C-alpha positions as CSV (number, residue, x, y, z in Angstrom):
1,M,24.0,7.7,4.5
2,K,20.5,6.1,5.0
3,K,20.6,7.0,8.7
4,R,21.6,10.6,7.9
5,L,18.7,10.9,5.4
6,L,16.3,9.4,8.1
7,F,17.3,12.0,10.7
8,C,17.0,14.8,8.1
9,W,13.5,13.5,7.4
10,L,12.7,13.6,11.1
11,L,13.9,17.1,11.6
12,T,12.0,18.5,8.7
13,A,8.8,16.6,9.7
14,I,8.5,15.1,6.3
15,M,7.6,17.9,4.0
16,T,5.2,16.7,1.3
17,I,6.6,17.4,-2.2
18,P,3.9,17.8,-4.9
19,V,4.4,15.6,-7.9
20,L,3.1,16.8,-11.3
21,A,1.0,14.4,-13.4
22,Q,3.2,12.5,-15.7
23,I,3.6,9.4,-17.7
24,Q,5.0,6.6,-15.5
25,D,7.5,4.2,-17.1
26,P,8.1,1.5,-14.4
27,I,8.3,-1.4,-16.8
28,K,10.8,-1.8,-19.7
29,F,10.3,-4.7,-22.1
30,K,12.7,-6.0,-24.8
31,T,11.8,-8.7,-27.3
32,E,13.9,-11.2,-29.1
33,W,13.6,-14.1,-31.6
34,N,15.3,-17.3,-30.4
35,K,15.8,-20.1,-32.9
36,I,15.3,-23.6,-31.6
37,S,15.5,-25.5,-34.8
38,E,14.9,-25.1,-38.5
39,T,11.1,-25.3,-37.9
40,E,10.8,-24.0,-34.3
41,A,11.5,-20.7,-32.6
42,E,10.5,-18.7,-29.6
43,I,9.5,-15.1,-29.1
44,I,10.9,-14.0,-25.7
45,F,9.8,-10.9,-23.8
46,N,12.1,-9.8,-21.1
47,A,10.9,-7.1,-18.6
48,T,12.9,-5.0,-16.1
49,I,10.5,-3.8,-13.4
50,D,11.1,-0.8,-11.1
51,K,11.2,-1.3,-7.4
52,G,7.7,-1.4,-5.8
53,W,6.0,-2.3,-9.1
54,H,4.9,-5.8,-10.3
55,V,3.8,-7.3,-13.6
56,Y,0.9,-9.8,-13.5
57,S,1.4,-13.3,-14.9
58,T,-0.8,-15.2,-17.4
59,E,-4.3,-16.7,-17.0
60,L,-5.4,-15.2,-13.7
61,G,-9.1,-15.7,-14.4
62,D,-12.1,-13.4,-14.5
63,G,-12.6,-10.8,-11.9
64,G,-8.9,-10.3,-11.2
65,P,-6.1,-8.1,-12.5
66,I,-5.0,-7.8,-16.1
67,S,-3.3,-11.0,-17.3
68,A,-0.4,-11.1,-19.7
69,T,-1.6,-12.3,-23.1
70,F,0.0,-13.0,-26.5
71,N,-1.9,-11.5,-29.5
72,V,-1.3,-11.9,-33.2
73,D,-2.3,-9.3,-35.8
74,E,-0.8,-11.0,-38.8
75,I,1.0,-14.3,-39.3
76,Q,2.2,-16.0,-42.5
77,G,4.3,-19.1,-43.0
78,A,4.1,-19.9,-39.3
79,E,1.7,-20.8,-36.5
80,V,1.5,-20.3,-32.7
81,V,2.2,-23.4,-30.6
82,G,0.7,-23.7,-27.2
83,K,0.2,-20.9,-24.7
84,L,2.3,-17.9,-23.5
85,L,4.5,-19.2,-20.7
86,P,5.7,-17.1,-17.8
87,K,9.3,-17.8,-16.7
88,G,11.2,-16.6,-13.6
89,N,10.5,-16.0,-9.9
90,E,6.7,-15.9,-10.0
91,I,5.1,-14.8,-6.7
92,D,1.8,-16.6,-5.9
93,V,-0.3,-14.8,-3.2
94,M,-3.8,-14.3,-2.0
95,D,-5.2,-10.8,-2.8
96,P,-7.9,-10.0,-0.3
97,I,-9.3,-7.1,-2.4
98,F,-9.9,-9.4,-5.4
99,G,-10.8,-12.3,-3.2
100,M,-8.6,-14.6,-5.3
101,R,-5.1,-15.9,-5.7
102,V,-3.0,-13.8,-8.1
103,R,0.5,-14.4,-9.6
104,Y,3.0,-11.7,-10.5
105,F,6.6,-10.8,-11.0
106,A,8.8,-8.3,-9.2
107,D,12.2,-6.9,-10.4
108,K,12.3,-9.1,-13.6
109,A,9.8,-11.0,-15.7
110,T,10.1,-13.2,-18.8
111,F,7.3,-14.5,-21.1
112,V,7.9,-17.0,-23.9
113,Q,5.7,-17.9,-26.8
114,K,6.6,-20.9,-29.0
115,I,6.3,-20.5,-32.8
116,K,6.3,-23.2,-35.5
117,I,7.7,-22.3,-39.0
118,T,5.6,-24.0,-41.7
119,E,6.9,-22.3,-44.9
120,E,10.2,-21.1,-46.2
121,N,9.2,-17.4,-45.9
122,Y,7.5,-16.4,-42.7
123,S,6.4,-13.3,-40.8
124,V,4.8,-12.8,-37.4
125,K,3.3,-9.5,-36.2
126,G,1.4,-8.7,-33.0
127,Y,1.8,-7.6,-29.4
128,L,2.1,-8.7,-25.8
129,E,-0.4,-7.1,-23.5
130,Y,0.2,-7.0,-19.7
131,G,-1.0,-5.3,-16.6
132,A,1.2,-3.7,-13.9
133,C,0.5,-2.1,-10.4
134,N,2.2,-0.8,-7.3
135,D,0.7,-0.1,-3.9
136,E,-1.0,3.1,-5.1
137,N,-1.5,3.0,-8.9
138,C,-2.1,0.6,-11.8
139,L,-1.2,1.1,-15.4
140,P,-3.7,0.5,-18.1
141,P,-3.3,-2.6,-20.3
142,T,0.0,-1.9,-22.0
143,S,1.1,-3.5,-25.2
144,V,4.6,-4.4,-26.4
145,D,4.6,-4.6,-30.2
146,F,6.7,-7.1,-32.2
147,N,7.3,-7.8,-35.9
148,F,9.6,-10.7,-37.0
149,S,10.1,-12.0,-40.5
150,G,12.7,-14.1,-42.3
151,S,13.2,-17.2,-44.4
152,V,14.5,-20.8,-43.9
153,K,17.4,-21.3,-46.3
154,N,17.9,-25.0,-47.2
155,A,20.7,-24.6,-49.7
156,G,23.5,-25.6,-47.4
157,V,23.0,-22.8,-44.9
158,N,21.7,-24.2,-41.7
159,K,20.4,-20.9,-40.4
160,V,17.2,-18.9,-40.1
161,A,17.9,-15.5,-41.5
162,V,16.0,-13.0,-39.4
163,E,15.2,-9.5,-40.6
164,K,15.3,-7.6,-37.3
165,T,13.0,-4.7,-36.9
166,E,13.0,-1.8,-34.7
167,E,10.3,-3.5,-32.6
168,Q,12.6,-6.3,-31.6
169,V,14.6,-4.2,-29.2
170,A,11.9,-1.5,-28.6
171,E,11.0,-0.8,-25.0
172,N,7.4,-0.9,-24.0
173,S,5.2,2.1,-24.8
174,T,4.6,3.6,-21.4
175,N,6.2,6.7,-22.8
176,S,8.5,8.2,-20.3
177,G,9.8,11.7,-20.8
178,K,8.3,14.3,-23.1
179,L,5.4,13.0,-25.2
180,E,4.9,13.6,-28.9
181,L,1.2,12.8,-29.3
182,T,-1.2,13.3,-32.2
183,P,-4.6,14.2,-30.6
184,L,-7.2,11.8,-31.6
185,K,-10.5,13.1,-32.9
186,I,-13.4,10.7,-32.8
187,G,-16.3,11.6,-35.0
188,D,-17.5,15.2,-35.6
189,T,-18.3,16.8,-32.3
190,G,-18.9,20.1,-33.9
191,K,-17.2,23.2,-32.6
192,I,-15.3,21.7,-29.7
193,D,-12.2,19.5,-29.8
194,Y,-12.5,17.5,-26.6
195,W,-9.3,15.6,-27.3
196,K,-7.1,18.7,-27.3
197,P,-4.0,18.2,-25.0
198,V,-4.2,20.2,-21.7
199,I,-1.1,18.9,-20.0
200,N,0.5,22.3,-19.4
201,E,-2.8,23.8,-18.2
202,L,-3.2,20.9,-15.8
203,N,0.3,21.1,-14.4
204,S,-0.1,24.8,-13.9
205,F,-2.5,24.0,-11.0
206,G,0.2,22.0,-9.2
207,E,-0.7,18.4,-8.9
208,H,-2.2,16.5,-5.9
209,A,0.6,14.9,-3.9
210,G,0.3,11.2,-3.2
211,N,0.1,9.7,0.3
212,E,3.4,8.0,0.3
213,S,5.0,10.7,2.6
214,M,1.9,10.6,4.8
215,S,2.3,6.9,5.1
216,W,5.8,7.4,6.5
217,I,4.4,9.9,9.0
218,Y,1.7,7.3,9.9
219,I,4.3,4.7,10.5
220,F,6.4,7.0,12.7
221,L,3.3,8.1,14.7
222,T,2.3,4.4,15.0
223,G,5.7,3.6,16.5
224,L,5.5,6.7,18.7
225,A,2.1,5.6,20.0
226,G,3.5,2.1,20.6
227,G,6.4,3.5,22.6
228,L,4.1,5.7,24.7
229,L,1.9,2.6,25.5
230,A,5.0,0.6,26.4
231,L,6.2,3.4,28.6
232,F,3.1,3.1,30.9
233,T,3.5,-0.7,31.4
234,P,4.7,-2.3,34.7
235,C,8.0,-3.3,33.1
236,V,9.1,0.3,32.2
237,W,7.4,2.9,34.3
238,P,8.9,2.0,37.7
239,I,12.4,2.0,36.2
240,I,12.3,5.6,35.1
241,P,12.8,7.3,38.6
242,M,15.4,4.8,39.6
243,T,17.4,5.3,36.5
244,V,17.3,9.1,36.5
245,S,18.2,9.2,40.2
246,F,21.1,6.9,39.6
247,F,22.6,9.1,36.9
248,L,22.1,12.3,38.9
249,K,23.7,10.8,42.1
250,R,26.6,8.8,40.5
251,T,28.5,12.1,40.1
252,K,28.7,15.4,41.9
253,D,28.8,17.1,38.5
254,K,25.1,17.8,37.6
255,K,25.9,18.5,34.0
256,K,27.7,15.2,33.7
257,G,24.6,13.4,35.2
258,I,22.3,15.1,32.7
259,R,24.7,14.2,29.8
260,D,24.7,10.6,30.9
261,A,20.9,10.5,31.0
262,W,20.8,12.0,27.5
263,T,23.4,9.3,26.4
264,Y,21.2,6.7,28.0
265,G,18.1,7.9,26.0
266,A,20.1,8.1,22.8
267,S,21.4,4.5,23.4
268,I,17.8,3.3,23.6
269,V,17.0,5.0,20.3
270,V,20.1,3.4,18.6
271,I,19.2,-0.1,19.9
272,Y,15.6,-0.1,18.6
273,L,16.6,1.7,15.4
274,T,19.2,-1.0,14.7
275,L,16.5,-3.7,15.4
276,G,14.2,-2.1,12.8
277,L,17.0,-1.9,10.2
278,A,18.1,-5.4,10.9
279,I,14.6,-6.9,10.2
280,T,14.6,-5.8,6.6
281,L,18.3,-6.1,6.0
282,I,18.1,-9.8,7.0
283,F,14.9,-10.7,5.2
284,G,14.7,-8.0,2.5
285,A,11.8,-5.6,2.0
286,S,10.3,-7.6,-0.9
287,A,10.4,-10.8,1.1
288,L,8.6,-9.2,4.0
289,N,6.0,-7.8,1.6
290,A,5.5,-11.3,0.1
291,L,5.1,-12.7,3.6
292,S,2.3,-10.3,4.3
293,T,0.1,-12.0,1.8
294,N,1.4,-15.6,2.4
295,A,-1.3,-17.7,4.0
296,I,0.9,-19.8,6.2
297,F,2.8,-16.9,7.6
298,N,-0.4,-15.0,8.2
299,I,-1.6,-18.0,10.3
300,L,1.8,-17.8,12.2
301,F,1.3,-14.0,12.7
302,C,-2.2,-14.7,14.0
303,L,-1.0,-17.3,16.5
304,M,1.9,-15.0,17.6
305,L,-0.6,-12.2,18.4
306,L,-2.9,-14.6,20.2
307,V,0.1,-15.6,22.4
308,F,1.0,-12.0,23.0
309,A,-2.7,-11.3,24.0
310,A,-2.8,-14.2,26.4
311,S,0.5,-12.9,28.0
312,F,-1.0,-9.4,28.4
313,F,-4.2,-11.0,30.0
314,G,-2.0,-12.5,32.6
315,A,-1.9,-16.2,31.5
316,F,1.9,-16.2,31.5
317,E,5.0,-13.9,31.2
318,I,7.0,-13.8,28.0
319,T,10.6,-13.2,29.2
320,L,14.0,-13.6,27.7
321,P,16.5,-15.9,29.4
322,S,17.6,-14.2,32.7
323,K,21.2,-15.1,32.0
324,W,21.2,-12.7,29.1
325,S,20.1,-9.6,31.1
326,N,22.4,-10.7,34.0
327,A,25.4,-11.0,31.7
328,V,24.8,-7.6,30.1
329,D,24.2,-6.0,33.6
330,S,27.4,-7.5,34.9
331,K,29.3,-6.2,31.9
332,A,27.9,-2.8,32.5
333,E,29.2,-2.8,36.0
334,Q,32.7,-3.7,34.9
335,T,33.0,-1.0,32.3
336,T,32.9,2.8,32.4
337,G,32.1,5.7,30.2
338,L,29.8,5.5,27.2
339,L,30.0,1.8,26.9
340,S,28.7,1.3,30.4
341,I,25.7,3.6,29.7
342,F,24.9,1.8,26.4
343,L,25.0,-1.6,28.2
344,M,22.6,-0.3,30.8
345,A,20.2,0.8,28.1
346,F,20.5,-2.7,26.5
347,T,19.7,-4.2,29.9
348,L,16.5,-2.2,30.1
349,S,15.6,-3.5,26.6
350,L,16.0,-7.1,27.8
351,V,14.3,-6.9,31.2
352,S,11.3,-4.9,29.8
353,F,10.8,-7.4,27.0
354,S,7.7,-9.0,28.6
355,C,5.9,-5.7,28.1
356,T,7.6,-4.3,25.0
357,G,8.0,-7.5,23.1
358,P,4.4,-7.9,22.1
359,I,4.1,-4.3,21.1
360,I,7.3,-4.4,19.0
361,G,6.3,-7.7,17.4
362,F,2.9,-6.3,16.3
363,L,4.5,-3.0,15.1
364,L,7.2,-4.8,13.0
365,V,4.7,-7.2,11.4
366,E,2.5,-4.2,10.5
367,V,5.1,-1.9,9.0
368,S,7.2,-4.6,7.4
369,T,4.3,-5.3,5.0
370,T,4.8,-1.9,3.3
371,G,7.6,-3.4,1.2
372,S,9.9,-0.4,2.1
373,I,13.3,-1.2,3.6
374,I,13.2,1.9,5.8
375,A,9.6,1.4,7.2
376,P,10.5,-0.8,10.1
377,A,13.4,1.6,11.0
378,I,11.0,4.5,11.0
379,G,8.5,2.6,13.2
380,M,11.3,1.7,15.6
381,L,12.6,5.2,15.6
382,G,9.2,6.5,16.8
383,F,8.9,3.7,19.4
384,A,12.4,4.4,20.8
385,I,11.9,8.2,21.0
386,A,8.8,7.7,23.0
387,L,10.5,5.2,25.3
388,A,13.7,7.3,25.8
389,L,12.1,10.8,26.1
390,P,11.1,10.5,29.9
391,F,14.7,9.6,30.9
392,T,16.1,12.7,29.3
393,I,13.2,15.0,30.4
394,F,13.3,14.0,34.0
395,A,17.1,14.3,34.0
396,L,16.7,17.9,32.9
397,F,13.9,18.6,35.4
398,P,14.4,16.2,38.3
399,S,11.9,18.0,40.4
400,W,9.2,16.7,38.1
401,L,9.9,13.1,39.4
402,K,7.8,13.9,42.4
403,S,4.7,14.6,40.3
404,M,5.0,11.2,38.4
405,P,2.0,9.0,38.9
406,K,2.9,6.1,41.2
407,S,3.0,2.6,40.0
408,G,-0.2,0.7,40.5
409,G,-3.0,-1.3,39.0
410,W,-3.6,1.3,36.3
411,M,-0.5,-0.1,34.5
412,N,-2.1,-3.6,34.3
413,V,-5.2,-2.0,32.8
414,I,-3.0,-0.7,29.9
415,K,-1.5,-4.2,29.5
416,V,-4.9,-5.9,29.3
417,T,-6.2,-3.2,26.9
418,L,-3.3,-3.9,24.6
419,G,-4.2,-7.6,24.9
420,F,-7.7,-7.0,23.6
421,L,-6.2,-4.9,20.7
422,E,-3.8,-7.7,19.8
423,L,-6.6,-10.2,19.9
424,A,-8.6,-8.0,17.4
425,F,-5.6,-7.6,15.0
426,A,-4.9,-11.4,15.1
427,L,-8.2,-11.8,13.3
428,K,-7.0,-9.6,10.5
429,F,-4.1,-12.0,9.7
430,L,-6.4,-15.0,10.1
431,S,-8.7,-13.4,7.5
432,V,-6.0,-13.4,4.8
433,A,-5.3,-17.2,5.4
434,D,-9.1,-17.9,5.4
435,L,-9.4,-16.2,2.0
436,A,-6.4,-18.0,0.6
437,Y,-7.6,-21.5,1.5
438,G,-11.3,-20.8,0.9
439,W,-12.4,-22.0,4.3
440,R,-15.1,-19.4,4.5
441,I,-15.0,-19.4,8.3
442,L,-14.3,-15.8,8.6
443,D,-16.6,-14.0,6.2
444,R,-17.1,-10.3,6.6
445,E,-20.1,-10.5,9.0
446,T,-18.3,-13.2,11.1
447,F,-15.2,-11.0,11.3
448,L,-17.3,-8.0,12.3
449,A,-19.3,-10.0,14.9
450,L,-16.1,-11.1,16.6
451,W,-14.7,-7.5,16.6
452,I,-18.0,-6.3,18.0
453,V,-17.7,-8.8,20.9
454,I,-14.0,-8.0,21.5
455,F,-14.5,-4.3,21.7
456,G,-17.7,-4.8,23.7
457,L,-15.8,-6.9,26.3
458,L,-13.0,-4.3,26.3
459,G,-15.6,-1.7,27.3
460,M,-17.0,-3.9,30.0
461,Y,-13.5,-4.6,31.3
462,L,-12.7,-0.9,31.5
463,L,-15.9,-0.4,33.4
464,G,-14.7,-3.0,36.0
465,K,-17.3,-5.6,35.1
466,I,-14.6,-8.2,34.1
467,K,-11.4,-9.0,36.1
468,F,-8.1,-10.6,35.1
469,P,-5.5,-12.3,37.3
470,H,-3.3,-9.3,38.0
471,D,-6.1,-6.7,38.4
472,D,-6.7,-4.9,41.7
473,D,-9.8,-5.5,43.7
474,D,-10.5,-1.7,43.7
475,Q,-14.0,-1.3,42.1
476,K,-13.5,2.5,41.4
477,V,-13.4,3.5,37.7
478,S,-11.3,6.6,37.0
479,V,-12.5,9.3,34.6
480,P,-10.0,8.5,31.9
481,R,-10.8,4.8,32.2
482,F,-14.6,5.6,31.8
483,F,-14.0,7.6,28.6
484,M,-11.9,4.8,27.2
485,A,-14.8,2.4,27.9
486,L,-17.2,4.8,26.3
487,I,-15.0,4.9,23.1
488,S,-14.7,1.1,23.0
489,L,-18.4,0.5,23.4
490,A,-19.3,3.2,20.9
491,F,-16.9,1.6,18.4
492,A,-18.6,-1.8,18.9
493,V,-22.0,-0.2,18.3
494,Y,-20.7,1.6,15.2
495,M,-19.8,-1.8,13.6
496,I,-23.2,-3.4,14.1
497,P,-24.7,-2.0,10.8
498,G,-21.8,-3.7,9.0
499,L,-23.5,-7.0,9.7
500,W,-26.1,-5.9,7.1
501,G,-23.6,-4.5,4.6
502,A,-22.8,-1.0,5.7
503,P,-19.3,-0.1,4.3
504,L,-17.8,0.9,7.7
505,K,-15.0,3.0,6.3
506,A,-13.1,3.1,9.6
507,V,-12.5,-0.7,9.4
508,S,-12.5,-1.2,5.6
509,A,-8.7,-1.8,5.6
510,F,-9.0,-4.6,8.2
511,A,-12.3,-6.4,7.4
512,P,-12.6,-9.1,4.6
513,P,-13.8,-7.7,1.2
514,M,-17.5,-6.9,0.7
515,Q,-18.0,-9.8,-1.7
516,T,-17.6,-12.3,1.3
517,Q,-20.7,-10.7,2.8
518,D,-23.7,-13.1,2.5
519,F,-26.3,-10.5,3.5
520,N,-26.0,-7.0,2.1
521,L,-28.8,-4.4,2.3
522,Y,-26.5,-1.4,1.6
523,K,-27.3,0.3,-1.8
524,N,-25.7,3.7,-1.4
525,E,-23.2,3.4,-4.2
526,V,-22.2,6.0,-6.8
527,H,-22.3,5.0,-10.4
528,A,-21.2,6.9,-13.5
529,K,-23.7,8.6,-15.6
530,F,-21.7,7.9,-18.8
531,T,-18.9,5.5,-19.8
532,D,-18.3,7.3,-23.2
533,Y,-16.2,10.4,-23.2
534,E,-17.7,12.3,-26.1
535,V,-21.3,11.5,-25.3
536,G,-20.8,12.5,-21.7
537,M,-19.1,15.8,-22.6
538,E,-22.0,16.7,-25.0
539,Y,-24.5,16.0,-22.2
540,A,-22.6,18.1,-19.7
541,R,-22.4,21.0,-22.3
542,A,-26.1,20.8,-23.0
543,N,-26.9,20.8,-19.2
544,N,-24.2,23.4,-18.3
545,K,-22.5,21.2,-15.7
546,P,-18.8,20.5,-15.1
547,V,-17.4,17.0,-15.6
548,M,-15.4,14.6,-13.5
549,L,-13.4,12.1,-15.6
550,D,-12.7,8.9,-13.7
551,F,-9.9,6.9,-15.4
552,T,-10.2,3.5,-13.8
553,G,-9.9,-0.2,-14.6
554,Y,-11.8,-3.4,-13.8
555,G,-8.6,-4.8,-12.2
556,C,-7.6,-1.6,-10.3
557,V,-7.6,-2.4,-6.6
558,N,-7.2,1.2,-5.4
559,C,-10.0,2.4,-7.7
560,R,-12.4,0.1,-5.8
561,K,-11.0,1.4,-2.4
562,M,-11.6,5.0,-3.4
563,E,-15.2,4.1,-4.5
564,L,-15.9,2.3,-1.3
565,A,-14.1,4.6,1.2
566,V,-14.5,8.0,-0.4
567,W,-17.4,8.1,-2.9
568,T,-19.8,6.7,-0.4
569,D,-19.4,9.8,1.8
570,P,-22.7,11.7,1.7
571,K,-21.1,15.0,0.7
572,V,-18.9,13.4,-2.0
573,S,-21.8,11.4,-3.3
574,K,-23.9,14.6,-3.6
575,F,-21.2,16.4,-5.6
576,L,-20.8,13.4,-8.0
577,T,-24.5,12.9,-8.6
578,E,-25.9,16.4,-8.5
579,D,-23.1,18.9,-9.3
580,Y,-20.9,17.0,-11.7
581,V,-21.4,14.8,-14.7
582,L,-19.4,11.7,-13.8
583,I,-17.8,9.9,-16.7
584,T,-16.1,6.7,-15.9
585,L,-13.6,5.4,-18.5
586,F,-12.3,1.9,-18.1
587,V,-8.8,1.7,-19.6
588,D,-8.9,-2.2,-19.5
589,D,-12.2,-2.5,-21.4
590,K,-11.6,-5.3,-23.9
591,T,-14.6,-4.4,-26.1
592,K,-13.3,-4.2,-29.7
593,L,-13.5,-0.9,-31.5
594,A,-15.6,-0.9,-34.7
595,E,-12.4,-0.2,-36.5
596,P,-8.8,-0.1,-35.2
597,I,-7.5,3.5,-34.9
598,T,-3.9,4.4,-35.7
599,V,-2.3,7.2,-33.8
600,T,1.2,8.7,-33.6
601,E,2.9,8.5,-30.2
602,N,6.5,9.4,-29.5
603,G,7.1,9.5,-33.3
604,K,5.8,6.0,-33.8
605,E,2.5,4.7,-35.1
606,R,0.4,2.8,-32.6
607,T,-2.8,0.9,-33.1
608,L,-5.8,1.3,-30.7
609,R,-7.8,-1.9,-30.9
610,T,-10.1,-1.8,-27.9
611,V,-12.3,0.7,-26.1
612,G,-9.8,0.5,-23.2
613,D,-6.9,1.4,-25.6
614,K,-8.9,4.5,-26.7
615,W,-9.5,5.8,-23.1
616,S,-5.9,5.0,-22.1
617,Y,-4.7,7.0,-25.1
618,L,-7.0,9.8,-24.1
619,Q,-5.5,9.9,-20.6
620,R,-2.0,10.0,-21.9
621,S,-2.4,12.4,-24.8
622,K,-4.8,14.9,-23.2
623,F,-3.6,14.8,-19.5
624,G,-0.1,13.3,-19.7
625,A,-0.7,10.5,-17.2
626,N,-1.2,6.8,-17.4
627,A,-1.8,5.4,-13.9
628,Q,-5.1,4.7,-12.2
629,P,-7.0,5.8,-10.3
630,F,-6.9,9.3,-12.0
631,Y,-9.5,11.9,-11.5
632,V,-9.6,15.2,-13.4
633,L,-12.3,17.9,-13.4
634,V,-12.9,19.7,-16.8
635,D,-15.2,22.4,-18.1
636,N,-17.5,22.1,-21.2
637,D,-14.5,22.8,-23.5
638,G,-12.5,20.0,-21.9
639,M,-10.2,22.4,-20.0
640,P,-9.0,21.4,-16.5
641,L,-10.7,23.2,-13.5
642,N,-8.3,22.0,-10.8
643,K,-5.3,19.8,-10.2
644,S,-5.8,16.1,-10.8
645,Y,-6.3,13.6,-8.0
646,S,-5.1,10.1,-7.6
647,Y,-5.2,7.5,-4.8
648,D,-5.7,9.2,-1.4
649,E,-8.5,8.2,0.9
650,D,-8.6,11.5,2.7
651,I,-12.3,12.5,2.3
652,N,-11.7,16.1,3.3
653,L,-9.0,16.5,0.6
654,Y,-11.3,14.9,-2.0
655,I,-14.2,17.3,-1.0
656,D,-11.8,20.3,-1.3
657,F,-10.7,18.9,-4.8
658,L,-14.4,18.9,-5.9
659,E,-15.3,22.2,-4.3
660,T,-12.4,24.0,-5.9
661,G,-13.3,22.7,-9.4
662,L,-16.9,23.7,-8.9
663,R,-15.9,27.3,-7.9
664,N,-13.6,27.6,-10.9
665,Y,-16.3,26.4,-13.2
666,K,-18.8,29.0,-11.9
667,K,-16.2,31.8,-12.5
């Protein structure tokens, strides 16, 4: 069934389906009171976590994501003992964005708080607060309320009578489904109710689609590019004319020869697609995702890519045991029909491993870190299609074989170029381990300096100034090779300003975080004009300007990515500083409100205790969303001007989002 869906996806070219803004409900909590003895009990919080999401553990420290905390509003006849304890399969990884180790739970989480009963009648009322994220969004600090009360009966009844309340089995208040919200009015803003819900008006625009589908397209295209590169290596290219000629000459029936060539190409696709599926079926998608941030495995990935690079440079050949390919080839000769053709394709996979192995290894390491069980299969599908396509095309048009470029030194140039690229990406994995252990040997400027040298040397090699063992002595540089050298040298020059703190959006996903930079002269950052909703709206109304509301969080990784990769664009920066009033609202701001505010949400009363609670409620009640980052453009009455925007680093899309809102405001 999964394969059928995958091929349907390929045939339809992955149509992007818009998703309306909505309250996300990925975490479901249940609470229970567990009696230990007559004077001791535990409050247990059990969470069920949707796939792809994770809940952060306790005591992560300042500057990191939102930690799980136990909070008491009222307590009588009892006292809290010790700290909130996390239980279960806790994942401990290095987060390169925060530049610190973080701990979180996937699938399930349990938190336990011990309580000591000091009087016959007792009551405990409060809430658990936690943070949760996936690869694209983060929830605001979310609370799970509890209210337990009872009495210790000493007259022969050895039992704590517990008066269970609705909160004991209530799920967390992320509010899936249709919301029943009471709009919150803070102060007297005069004629305008800025808190009026506009969920229907916002959804009528048709919301911005996330980049998940685009990431699948990216993975497929990455695999396709890898397959095309492997195609032009010395292990594959010379085999194409021999194989096609064999199929066309083995039978007098030309149609049968073409069919065999098509079967051969399809067999290549099946072999590599099976390899991609096997990777995650054996290890599991979540395990591979955890490995991507594990320091030890990142060191192993780095060493593996260094070995692959040395192999491409000509230091040695990475080959599978010859008896494997000989055994499969012998079996192919002894069989007939489809099995024979499939075994021939398998033989190609084995004998070409010295060239395809490093490319496949790098591709699988990259796509496996997405945490999706289908990602490696998509990557391998792209790789296999690119590798198999020439065999079928030349079988259909055999006369084209004469126009094929002849094998030669140009194929070794491709191998060496791939060696330089694998060397550069090896540093990416070493950087994760460096951050984890705090070695500080690969800070951002050191990383960029090494990349500048690597791509500078690649440019010199392509110009013929550097030679490797298998290179020809021919000093002539072809036109394509010259342009490749130009691109490589230009990229090296582009990275030089990064040594002084320039953001370098093209490499922001690979380089260490900006906080590891010791010397930073770059100051072109966009900052909000207001961090208070009502004050900002009044200012915008007085100055006749539209507003961009930025719902964010101190612990929101993708919020920081957007600010670094998108907001620093000159055109975006101009919009945000000159054309809009930017109001940033931190949903995890722990500043206490002057007085707690009680609201009704989904038919239940809820208490807003902090500034972050207030802005989180605003996002839910007014716009029907609760994930960050979340950007929405509104006019001076608080009505939406365009569809909302979440995490997507496409600058052109973001500019179009801002331009459309400005046009609608001027109307």
